[in-house]
N, C-alpha and C positions, 0 to 999 in steps of 0.2 A: 517444647516449652509448656506445652499442655501437660503433660505429664509430671514436670519439676513443680510448675504451679500448686498440682493434685495434692501430690507428697507435702510438701507446705505447710497448704491447707492442713492437712492429714495430721503435720508435725505439731503446726502451732497451737492445733487444737485439744492437743495432749498437754502443753507447757512448754515446749523448747522455743526459743529464742528465734524468730526470724532471720532469713538473712542478713545481712548488718548489722544483728541487734547486737546487745550488750549481753554475755555469757559466763561473766568473771570477773574479779578485782576485786581489791578490797574494799571493804564492807558494803559488796555487792548479794545482794540478797535474793535475787532473780534467780533465772533457771540457767543452768550450766549447759544444758544441751543445747542443741544448733535443728534448726530445720534440714530434711534432705538436699542433698547436693551441697551443705557445708559444713565447716567444722571450726571449735570455738581453740582459736589461736590468739596469745600472747603477746599483748601490744606493749602494757606498761603493768608496772604493779596495779595500779589501779584500775586497768581498763581490759577486758579480754573479749575479743569482736568474733562474731559468726562471717567467716568469708567462703566463699567458694571452696567447695572441697579439691585438694591437690594431692591427694592419698595414692593408693594402691588402686587403678583403677578396674586390677581382675577379683580385687575382693568382692564378693556377694552386695547387689544393691540392696538398698534399703526396704525392708521388708522382703528381703527377698531367702531364700531359704539357704543354711550356713552351718550344716548337721545331720544327723541320722543313720541309725544302719541303712548301709547300702548307698550312705552320699556319696560320691566321689569328687563334688568342687568345692569350692574353698569355702573356708570357715572361718575368715575373716569378715570386716564390714565395713562398707565405708562410711564415711561421713562420720566417722567415730564411735557409730552408733554399736553395741554390742550382741553379740550372736546367744540369743536365748534360748533354753530348752520346753519344747512344749512336749513332746513326749519320745519315747525313744525311735521314734523312727522320723522327728521332726523338731527341728530346730530353727528360728528367725531370726533375722537381723532385723533389731527396736532400738527405739529412741530407750539410751542408758538408764536403769532404775538406780536408785539410793542402794549402796552398797549392805545396806540391813533390810532389804527388804530379802522375804523369804527365798525371789524366783533369783536373784542376781547368782547364790551358789552353782546353779548350773550355766550361767550366761557361759562360762569357760571348758565346761567339760561334756562338748559333744560326742558322739558318736563319728566317727570316721571312717570306722572299718564295718564290711560285710559281714564279721564273724562278731565282732566282742564290740563293746563300748569303754573307750579308752582317752583319759584324758589327754587335749590337745595342748604340747608344749608351751612353755612359756617362753616369747623370744626375747633375750636380755636386750635392756636399755641401749641405745648408744653411747660412746664413749664423750667426755668432754669434748669442744671443739670437733665432733663427728657430723656426719650427715645423718638427717633423722627424716627427710621426707624431699615431695619433690615427684613431678612425672616421670612413670616408672617406676621409682624408686621400692624394691622389695625387701627394706630392712625394716629396724626397728624404727617406729616412729614416739617412742618416749625416750628421756635422757637419764642419766645415772646424777644422783647427787640432785636430783629435782632444777637440774638446770632449764631452763625455756628451749622450748624448740621453735625459733626464730625462722622469718620467712626471710629470704635471699633473691631468689627469681623464683617463676614456678616451678623451675626444675630443679631446686635446692634447696634446703633446709638446714638449717647447720645450729647443734646445742651450743648456744651461748651463754658464761654465767649471768646471772641476773644481778641488776644493778645492785652495789652497796647500798646500805640507810644511809649511810654520808652522805649519797648524790641524792638523798631526797630531802631537800632542805624544807624549811617552811615557808620559804618564801616561792618554791620552788612550784610554777604552773603545772598543771598534767591535763593533757589535750582532754578536751571535751568530747564525748561523742559523737558531740554533730560531726567530726574529722568525717565520717561516715555515713551515719544514721540518718541525719537531721539535715536541711537545707536551712539556711540566714533568710531573713524577712526582706520580700523584694526592698528593692532603691523606692526611698519616700521622696527623696527630694535630690535635684541633680543644679550644683552650681557653676554656668561656664563662666571662667573669665574673659577679661577682652583679647582679641587677637593680636595676635603681633607676629608682623609678617606672615599672616595668612595660616598661621599657627595657631590651633584653640584647645587650652587645656580645658579636663572639667574634673573634679572631685565630685566623690558622692556619699552621703552622709550616712555612715553606720548607724542603725540604729538595734535596741535589742532584740532577742530576736522569741518568738514562742517556738519552739522546736517543733516540726516538721516531721511525720514519720514516712513520708514519701523519699523514694529517692530511685537513681537508674540501677540497672541491674550491674553493672562491670566498669573500676575505674583504675585510675593508677595509684600506684601505692604511695608515690610522694608530690606532693602539689604543694610550690613555694613561689619565694622570689630569692634573688642579688640582692646579697645588704655590700654594696659598693663604698669603696673609700682609702683602705688600706692599699690598694694598686694607685693612687690618687700620687700627685707632688709632681715634677717635672715627665708626666704619663705619655708615651707614645705610643705605638703597634711596632716597633720595633726593639722592643726591653730595654728601652733607656731611659734611665733615672739617676738623675746628678740634685735632688734635693727630694725631701722626705717628705709625707704629706701631712694634713693636719688632720685629724682623728678625734672623732668624739663615740667612743664606743657607748658611754652610757646611755646615747641618744640612739644609736642604731639598736642596741637591745632592746631600749622600749619600743622600737618600732617592731622588731621580733616578738615580741609581748603581745601585742596590740594583733601581729599576724596570727596570732596560736589564738590567741584568745576571743578575739571579735571575728576573724571569717573562719577559722578553723584549717589551718594549712598549717603542714610539718616538715619542712625542708627548704634552705636557706642553702644559698652558696654564699661562699666570704673571700671576696679576692682580698689577694695581698701579692706583694711584688716581692721579689728574689732577694732585690736590695733592700726595702726594709727589713727585712728576716733575718740580715747579717750586718744593717748599717754600716755600708757601703755606696758611698754615694761620690765616687772620684771620679763618674764616669766611664773605668776602666777595669781595674782588675776585680776578684774574687776575693782578695787577699787572703785570708786565714779559711774561709768559707765556714764560719762559723758562728751559730743561733748567736744573735745579739740577746742578753736576758731580759736588756729594760725593750726592748721592742718587743718582744718575744712574750712578756708577760702581758701589754698593752695587747697585744694582738689574741692571748691566749683568754682574755677578759672576756673579746668577742663569741669567739666560740664557747666557754664556759654558760656565756649567756646565752646563750642558743640552746646548750645541752640543759639549762635550766630552766629554758622556756616549756618545755616537754617537747620537743619537735624530737620526728621521729627521725631526723637526716641532716647534717652540716657538713658540710663537704667546705674544706681545704684546698683553695685553690691556690695555683703559684700563677699568676697572671704576667707572662713575661713573651707570651710569640714565640717560644723555642727561642731565645733568643736571652742574653745577658749585653746589654748596652750595642745591640747591633750583631754582636757575633752569633752565629747559631750553633747551639746545643749541642757538643757529641760530633761538629764538624770541624768548624774554625772557631770556635768560642768554647768555653769551659768545656773540661772532657767531663764523659758521659759515669767516668766514675767520680766526679766531683759532684755532679747532678743525682748521682745513686748518695752522695755523701748526705747534701742537703737534705732529700727523703729520710734517711735513716734517723737522723737527727728528729726529724719530723715526727716519723712513726714513733719512737722513742717516747715521745710527749703524749701521746695518743695511744699507745699501746692496748689499752684496760677499754678504752671509748669505743665500742661496737658501734657508735651510729654516727661517729664520726667519719669522714670517709675521703679520699685522698685524689684529687683533680689534680693529677701527674704537671699537666701544661695548659694554659689557655691560648689557642687558635693560633697552632704553627699556620704557616704563611712559606712564599716562597716571593717573598717582596724583597727586592735587594738590601734596601739599609745600609748596611759600613761591611756587610759581609764580602770578605775577599773568592769566597765561593759562588757570588752573584747571587746568595741571596735565597739559592734554589736546596731545598732538602732532599737530601738520597733518602728516599721512605726505607730502604732497608738498613741503613744508619740508624735511623729513628727508630726504628721500631728495636733493634738492640737498644738504643738509649734506653728506651721505656723499660725493657726487659729489665735493664740493671739496677731501671729504678723499683721496679715492683719487687725483684727478690733482696733489696735494702730490707724494704720495707717489712715485707716477712722476716725475714734475718732478724730485723728489729723487735720481732717478738707481736707483732700488728699484724693478725693472720686474719680475723673476723671481721673485717672492716672490707666495704665495698673500694676498688679502686678503678679512677676513670681515664681509657684510653682515650686519647687525642688522637687522628690523622691529622693530616696537613689540611691545605684547601680551607683554613679556617673551620674546620670543623664541620663543612655543611655535607649534608647527604651525600651528595654526589662522590664527593672524594673516598667511601665505603666502596662503591658499587664497584665489582670488578672486570665491569667496561670501563672503568675511570682510568685514566693515562697517569694519575695518582698513585695507586696502586694501593691506596691506605688499606682497604678494607681484605684485602689476602695477607699483611705485611702484620697489622695486628692480630689477624687469625691464629698467627702463628707462637705469639705471646704465650707464654705458662706462666700457671701460677704454682710455686711451690707448698701452697695449701690447699692443693689439689682441688683439681677442676678446673671449669671455665666460668663457672656463677658467678664469680664476685669480681671478677673484670668488665666491668662496661662500657662501649662506646656510647662517648659525647660528640651529642649533637647541636652545633646551633643551624639557628634558620630563623632569617628574619621575614617581616610580612612585604617589604618596600622591593622596588624592581630590581634591585642589583644584590639583593639576603645583606644588605651592610647595617639597617639600624637608622643610615646616616640620610635618607631621602624623604622630604615630605607626606609621600601617599602612602597609604599602604596598598597592595592592589593584588597581591595572591596569598592562600592561607596554607601553601608550600606541601598539600596533598597530593597533586597532579606536578605534570612538565610544567606547566606553562613558566613564561620567564626564564627560561634555561634553568631551573631547578630540576633534580632528580626524582623529584616529586616522591613526598615520608611513604608513601604506598610502597613503592620500590626496594627502600630501603627495611622498610616492616619484613616483605618478603624473602629477602635475601639475610636479614638477620636470622630470620626463624627456622628457615634453610637449613644453617648452618646452630642452629639451637644459643644462640648470644641473644643479647639484650641490650639499652640503651635510657639514655638518659639524656631528656633538649633539656639543655641548662642555660642556654639564651635563645629568649625569640622577645618577639614585642613590636611596638608601633606608637603610633600618637597616640592620644586620648579624647579620640573623636568617634561617632558613632560607625563609620566604615571598617574601621580601622579594629575596633570591639567585635562586628559582625566577621571581620575575617580569624581574629585571634579565636572567637569562641569554638569556629569552625574546626582549626585547627588542634586546638585542645579536646575536643572531643573524639576528634578521630584517633589521638591517642589515648583516650580514656576505651574506645574502642579497639584499641592494639595492647591492652594491658597485659600480655603476654609475652609481648617486646619492650613496647616504654614501661619501664617503673615510673616514672613521671616525669617533672617539669619546674624549671626554677628560670622565671621570666627576667627580663631585664626592666631597670632596678633601680632599686630604693638604696637607703643609706645615707650615702653625703651626697646623695642631686639634691637640687632644689629646685623649684617649679621654673626656672626657667628654663629646666632640658627637655627636650622635645620628646624623652621616649622615660622621664621621670614614672615612676611608680613609689617616690617617697610620700606616707601620709600625712598629714598636717594634724598637729592637736590644737585644738581650742577648747581652756579649761580643760576637763575630764574626758574632752569627746574628742574620738580620732576621726579625721576624714578621710576616705581612700580617694586614690586616685578613678577612671571612670574603668578601664582596664581592668585594673586588681575588683570594684566590687562587682562589675559584670561580666568577668570572664574569668580570670584568675583564681579568686575565691568560689564563684556559681560552679563551674567545671568541677571544681576537685570537690565539692558538696553535691554533684551529680545532677544539676539542673541546667548545663550548657547550653 
């Protein structure tokens, strides 16, 4: 750590941006190089950021030798630095210089032979949609056609198309650099409402902030909340929906804009029922299983609002508990082919939106409901059903998006461990991605803070990190996924808006930040259509032009993502 700090100071002194500082974007006039140990990574057209370097570890370290007569080591440099010529016997990895500088001509013409000086061959840039980075990656880190090289996880970066100008409307909100490099102003006031049935709720007023330069060293890539509502109506955990929900997409989008603009959050999960998407509420059949264009347009308003906010991730989540009106998908309910057809239609709609992720199914479980199979999901059959959906998504042309894989057992951590009888972990490890690799297949995890992990009890008792209260422990899940080179998203967690729950939630999210190589991020439960009477509400309230967040959002959800958990 001392060495890294020394190099960072040396780089900063010479004009490079510090780790987590801005290094590019439209109208950016500051430095475009980064301190050692980091590299400039594209976030959107208006913002590139110095993030920890994840390229080829075999390249020479910053300020290390990279060429010269008799040199037999690497001729490439870490942290996007360039190999710059000193003399025939020595070239060194240094901060990139302007191309007009006289020294730049020598930066790629180092001597690598003991007998002659030859130019190092230029590696062709990666093809469109090809891999361009990641741990142990030894190929090219640039993309043809000037496509940006975008982070998927620590092991996989991909060349994706830049967003078209039509997506950058004049009303779009671009994420502020505070998402990574600054922290919000501490809470200045907390208003606690009257208690009802022993439950207290609280709101924390968000005030304007003066950006601070302090932040923690590591944190997850995505942080945000669920925007519930499109899965409402005659809602239950058996996937039974016999009446449509009332939805207010305009209000939901306003909440998202607040979370992005005022709280620096960048990820939102958008639950919706299968019945809503096909407008089928007869309590039984799928009918034609065709997307209803009116309902799709309404839901798409929310998805597009999420994208237009500048969010980095908008998750389309089918919220049916692996069931359609009580019957298990792929078993006694809709067939795997029908499930795949639903996802094929959705993937066709969002094939060009790389920031849309596909949450295949919310919380599969083994409760009986109305299933003739007794409610028990056969994990191998379920994995085959998920594989059919993955194949359909990729065949529809959606090849760049993350796909969230849900195990059974309500997607709690314990279901994925190989020692658990559910068998979810080993079964889902076998799912393959036609787009290549496994880096875009993400394990979906839900963990609540109450005693039975449901979110339905009043008292928060655990941070889910260890094995107390029958948990598997997020620490054990991290070890399992890391050993298999896989990643996860915590897409539901939460508790009451009180100090005890805030303490435990902050501990949980801080653990995720410390293990950001495995956990890509989190979306907590839930804002959107919930009002203040709901115990786990994270819905902000608007008074005039001022939004007020719930206690958990202000003290944990936003602050942990901004590095001061």
